[in-house]
N, C-alpha and C positions, 0 to 999 in steps of 0.2 A: 811720227816713228812707228811703227807697232811693234807687238813685243808679243811673245807666247812662250808658257812653260810647256815643260815636259819630263816625264820621269823614265828615266833609262833602262830599259829594257833586258838588254842585252845581257846574261848572266853573270860574265866575268864583267860587265861595265864598258868603257867607251876607250875600250884596248884597239891595239893595229887591224883586225879585221872590222869591226864596226866602224871603228872611226876613218878607216878606209872606203868604206861604202859611202859614210853620209858625207867624208867631205869631197866624194867625186859627184853626190848628188848637188852641193851648196857651189860645185865650182863651176855647173854647169847652168847655174840664173846665174840672168842679167843683173843680178844686186848684188849688193853686200853684203852677208850674215853674220852678227855676232854672236856670240854663244859665253855665257857664265854660271856658274853655280850660283844656285838664288841666294845663298848667303853675301855674293860678292858686290860690290858697286857694278853702276852700268861703264864704269870708267876701266875697271879690268877684264873690261868683255876680251874676247879673242876672236880673230879670225876666224871664222865657222869653215871655210873651206881650207884652213891649213891641216896637213892630219898630224903634224906637232906639236900644233896649239891645241886640238882637241884631246891627242894622246897624255900633255903634259898639263891639262885641266885635271887631270884623276877622275873625273866622272864615277861613281860604281853603282851598281845595279840599287837602281829604289832612289840615286839622286837626284834632285830636280836640278834643272838646266833652264835658264831662259836664253831665248834667241830673240831678235830685234834684226829688224830689217825698217827700210824704207825706198819706198818708189813704185812705180808700176807693176802691180802684180805682188807685194810685198806679202799681203794677210793671205792670199792666195797659197805662196812660195812658202809660209811659215807653218799654216796647215801641213805640206805634204810634209814638209820636213819633221813638222812634231810627230806626226802617223809612223814617220821612219824609225824615231831615238825612242816610241814604245811598241816598238817593235824587237821581239830578240831576235838579233842579226846572227845571233851564231849558232841559232835551232836551223839557220836557212843552208 
C-alpha cells in the first residue's frame, strides 16, 4: 500500500469544482484510491473517485489529507494526485 499526504490548496477547500476535477482524475485510473483527513484512521478513508465522498470529507484550504492506493502504478498515480490537490483549482 502506497500512501501520500497532500495539503489542500484550493481557496475554498475541496468543494464542488475542485472535488469534481479530482474525482474525474481518480476515476480515470485503473487502481482504487482512498482519501481521508490526516487525523482520521485508514478505516475511515473514503473512495476518492466519488465527488460526494470528497465533498463530505469537509477538507478546507490548508487541511492535510492522506491518499492511499495499491497496485501497478500506484506510486506514480499518487504523485500526480498530490500535485493536483496542491494546486489552487479555483484559480484555473
